[in-house]
Structures are given as C-alpha cells and as structure tokens.
C-alpha positions in Angstrom: 0.0 0.0 0.0 1.4 3.4 -1.0 2.2 5.7 2.0 0.1 8.9 2.0 2.3 11.9 2.8 0.4 14.7 4.6 1.9 18.2 5.1 2.5 19.2 8.7 1.4 22.7 9.9 4.8 24.3 9.4 4.9 23.2 5.7 1.3 24.4 5.3 2.3 27.7 6.8 5.1 28.1 4.2 2.6 27.3 1.4 0.3 30.0 2.8 3.1 32.6 2.6 3.7 31.6 -1.1 0.0 31.8 -2.1 -1.2 35.2 -1.1 -4.0 36.9 -3.1 -6.4 39.8 -2.7 -10.2 39.7 -3.1 -10.0 43.3 -4.4 -7.7 42.6 -7.3 -10.0 40.3 -9.3 -11.7 41.9 -12.3 -15.5 41.7 -11.8 -16.5 44.0 -14.6 -17.3 41.1 -17.0 -19.4 39.4 -14.4 -21.4 42.6 -13.7 -22.3 42.7 -17.5 -23.2 39.0 -17.7 -25.3 39.1 -14.5 -27.7 41.6 -16.1 -28.5 39.3 -19.0 -28.1 35.9 -17.3 -31.1 33.5 -17.7 -33.5 33.2 -14.9 -32.7 29.6 -13.8 -29.0 30.1 -14.1 -29.2 33.3 -12.1 -31.3 31.8 -9.4 -29.0 28.8 -9.0 -25.9 31.0 -8.8 -27.7 33.4 -6.4 -28.5 30.4 -4.2 -24.9 29.2 -4.4 -23.6 32.6 -3.5 -26.0 32.8 -0.5 -24.8 29.5 0.7 -21.1 30.5 0.4 -21.8 33.9 2.1 -23.4 32.3 5.1 -20.8 29.5 5.4 -17.9 31.9 5.3 -19.4 34.2 7.9 -20.0 31.3 10.3 -16.6 29.7 9.8 -14.8 33.1 10.1 -16.5 33.9 13.4 -16.6 30.4 14.9 -12.9 29.4 14.5 -10.9 31.2 17.3 -11.5 28.3 19.6 -9.4 26.0 17.4 -6.6 28.6 17.4 -6.6 28.6 21.2 -6.5 24.8 21.2 -3.2 24.6 19.3 -0.8 21.8 20.2 2.5 23.4 19.1 3.6 26.9 18.1 3.8 25.7 14.4 0.2 24.6 14.6 -0.9 27.9 16.2 0.9 29.8 13.4 -0.9 27.9 10.6 -4.3 28.1 12.3 -3.9 31.9 12.6 -3.5 32.0 8.8 -6.6 30.0 8.3 -8.7 32.5 10.2 -7.2 35.2 7.9 -8.1 33.1 4.9 -11.8 32.8 6.0 -12.1 36.5 6.5 -10.6 37.1 3.0 -13.2 34.7 1.5 -16.0 36.5 3.3 -14.8 39.8 1.9 -14.7 38.4 -1.7 -18.3 37.2 -1.5 -19.4 40.5 0.0 -17.6 42.4 -2.7 -19.3 40.2 -5.3 -22.7 41.0 -3.8 -21.8 44.8 -3.9 -20.4 45.0 -7.4 -22.1 42.3 -9.4 -25.4 41.6 -7.8 -25.3 45.4 -7.3 -26.8 45.5 -3.9 -24.2 47.2 -1.6 -24.6 46.5 2.1 -22.6 45.5 5.1 -21.4 42.0 5.5 -24.0 41.4 8.2 -26.8 42.6 5.9 -25.6 40.3 3.1 -25.5 37.4 5.5 -29.0 38.1 6.9 -30.5 38.3 3.4 -28.6 35.2 2.3 -30.1 33.2 5.2 -33.6 33.7 3.9 -32.7 31.7 0.7 -31.3 28.6 2.5 -32.9 25.5 3.8 -33.1 24.5 7.5 -30.2 22.0 6.9 -27.8 25.0 6.7 -29.0 26.2 10.1 -28.4 22.6 11.5 -24.9 22.5 10.2 -23.7 26.1 10.7 -25.9 27.5 13.5 -26.3 24.4 15.6 -23.6 21.8 15.1 -20.7 24.1 14.3 -21.6 26.6 17.0 -22.0 23.8 19.6 -18.6 22.3 18.7 -16.9 25.7 18.9 -18.4 26.5 22.2 -17.3 23.1 23.6 -13.8 23.6 22.3 -13.6 27.2 23.6 -14.6 26.0 27.1 -12.2 23.1 27.0 -9.3 23.9 24.7 -7.2 21.0 26.1 -10.0 18.4 25.6 -8.8 16.2 22.7 -12.3 14.8 22.0 -13.7 18.3 21.7 -10.9 19.2 19.2 -11.5 16.1 17.2 -15.3 16.8 17.0 -14.6 20.4 15.9 -12.1 19.5 13.2 -14.4 16.7 12.0 -17.2 19.2 11.7 -15.2 22.0 10.2 -12.5 20.5 8.1 -13.9 17.1 7.2 -17.6 18.0 6.7 -18.0 21.7 6.0 -14.8 22.3 3.9 -13.9 18.7 2.8 -17.4 17.5 1.9 -19.8 20.5 1.3 -17.1 22.9 0.2 -15.3 20.7 -2.3 -18.5 19.4 -3.8 -20.0 22.9 -4.3 -16.7 24.1 -5.9 -16.5 21.2 -8.3 -20.0 21.5 -9.7 -20.4 25.3 -9.6 -17.1 26.1 -11.3 -17.5 23.2 -13.8 -20.9 24.6 -14.9 -19.8 28.2 -15.1 -16.6 27.4 -17.0 -18.4 25.2 -19.5 -21.0 27.9 -20.2 -18.4 30.8 -20.2 -20.2 32.6 -17.4 -18.9 34.8 -14.5 -15.1 34.6 -15.0 -14.4 36.8 -12.0 -16.5 34.6 -9.7 -14.7 31.5 -11.0 -11.3 33.1 -10.5 -12.1 34.2 -6.9 -13.7 30.9 -6.1 -10.7 29.0 -7.4 -8.4 31.0 -5.2 -10.6 30.2 -2.3 -10.6 26.6 -3.2 -6.7 26.6 -3.1 -6.9 28.0 0.4 -9.4 25.4 1.5 -7.2 22.6 0.1 -4.6 23.7 2.7 -7.2 23.8 5.4 -8.5 20.3 4.6 -4.9 19.1 4.5 -4.5 20.3 8.1 -7.7 18.6 9.2 -6.8 15.3 7.7 -3.3 15.5 9.2 -4.6 16.4 12.6 -7.3 13.7 12.7 -4.8 11.0 11.5 -2.4 12.0 14.2 -5.1 12.0 16.8 -6.7 8.7 15.8 -3.2 7.2 15.5 -2.3 8.2 19.0 -5.7 7.3 20.5 -7.6 4.8 18.4 -10.8 5.3 20.5 -11.1 8.8 19.0 -12.3 7.1 15.8 -15.6 6.7 17.5 -15.8 10.5 18.0 -15.2 11.1 14.3 -18.0 8.6 13.4 -20.5 10.0 15.9 -19.9 13.5 14.7 -20.4 12.4 11.1 -23.5 10.6 12.0 -25.0 13.8 13.5 -24.1 15.8 10.4 -24.5 13.7 7.2 -28.3 13.8 6.9 -28.2 17.6 7.0 -25.3 17.6 4.5 -27.4 15.7 2.0 -30.2 18.2 2.4 -27.9 21.2 2.1 -26.6 20.0 -1.3 -30.2 20.1 -2.6 -31.0 23.4 -4.4 -34.2 25.2 -3.7 -37.3 24.1 -5.6 -35.9 20.5 -6.0 -37.8 17.7 -4.2 -36.8 14.2 -3.3 -33.6 12.5 -4.3 -33.9 12.6 -8.1 -33.1 16.1 -9.6 -30.6 18.0 -11.8 -28.8 21.2 -11.1 -25.7 22.9 -12.5 -25.4 20.3 -15.2 -25.3 17.4 -12.8 -27.7 14.9 -11.3 -28.4 14.5 -7.6 -26.7 11.1 -7.8 -23.5 12.4 -9.3 -23.3 15.2 -6.8 -23.9 12.9 -3.8 -21.5 10.3 -5.1 -18.8 13.0 -5.5 -19.4 14.2 -1.9 -19.4 10.7 -0.3 -16.5 9.5 -2.4 -14.3 12.3 -1.3 -15.3 11.9 2.4 -14.6 8.1 2.2 -11.1 8.6 0.8 -10.2 11.1 3.5 -11.5 8.8 6.2 -9.4 6.0 4.8 -6.3 8.2 5.1 -7.3 9.1 8.7 -7.8 5.5 9.6 -11.6 5.6 10.3 -14.2 3.4 8.7 -17.5 5.1 7.9 
C-alpha cells in the first residue's frame, strides 16, 4: 500500500506565505455585465450558491478562534492563525461580489441576513447548531482532545472537505463550460486553493489524533452521524424535491457520489471506517 504523505502545519504555513492573493484585485466587470442578461434559472441557482457561500464563510470566520486557542504546538498555532485570515478574505470576496455584481451594496451582516432567507433548515443545522456547539465546547475546554476532534471533523472534514469541495467542483464546472462569470470562477478557485490547505491540516490532525488514541475514531464517526443527513439536504438546491433532480449540469446522484467518495477517501487516510 502506498504511503500517504500529509503536510504538517509548518509546511502548510510556508505554502500560505507563497500563495497570497487579494479579493479586491479580481476583475469583476465582465461578471457585472453578464449578470444583467443571465437567464432566470442560471441566475437563481448562482444566487443560491452565493448565498450558501456567504453564510458559510461568515460562520466559519466567526466560529474558529476556539481552534486557534486549542493549538498543540507553536507551528500549529501559526498555521491556524493563517486559516482565520483566509476565511475573512473569503467572506470579503463574496461580500464584494454582492456589492459590485449583484449590485446590492450592504454591510457583511446585511448580506448574510439576506442570504439566510434563501437557505434550507439544513444549513442552520450545520452552521448555526452543530458548528456553534462544537466551537463552544472547544472554547470551554481547549485541552480536551475529544472536543478538538469533534470540531475538526465538523469544520474541516464535513464543511470544507465535503460540502465545500462538492460545491466548488460542480459550480465552477458549470460556469466554465458555459463561459459565465469569470471573475467569480477566479475568486472561487483561489478560495478553493486556500481550502485545500485547510483540509490538508484537518486530515493531518485527525490522522495524528486517531493514530495516538484509536478510540477517537468513535468520536469522528459519531460527529459524522449527526451531520451527514443535513449535508445531503444542504446539497439540494431550492425548488428541488426528493432525491432525483438535476442542477448545474449534474444529477443529484452524481453530486452525492462525489461528496461521499471524497469523504470516504479522506476517512481511509485518517484511519476511520464510515
């Protein structure tokens, strides 16, 4: 069996230094022109995706400091500090997109409040209940390894590694194939590169934790069990019922297989059976 090499936090920090970008240097002028003439269904789906991303980034920006405080080494603390900066940058990009392309300038809080009205209860379950609960537990007990495992499973394995990667794959594939919104695709791709580093950290940490204490595999599984039903619902666009639907040029089955396949591969690396 081939040995999987994961980057440690110090290496991930060096990668962060080499991959800086600004959400204010991406050209959004073509997107603003295309948005005005975009077809109704495409526009509503992209608007829904943007709302999902806006809410997600606000939550994970403001519910992350507990993990920074639960660092194990100075190298880990350094990398985790960069991740919080990344999340704030992502939130700024989506807010700018709302301002300049959707043409509805507002504060970040106003954007998030409006975006929430478009999302299903599944998003509230993941971001307002499970993530908040995991963060509060970790903040109260930063030295509790089980609390840290539950938070990293929620944040890095489910939110970024399952929901985030799945959304990126299908949204950018659809927009690139149709030649739409190049500024959004560029910004979202840069965000994706940041999140690849974050996910790499999460898989590294969970493999180290489960390797040291095999019983922590049960905490990973129980956290996943509480989240996966809501994840399936969160991947379903509005106005789609049941399990058989199409969106963004893909079927429900293709989207869910992509999400579950990626999660299963990462769990195998960590050493946990789903």
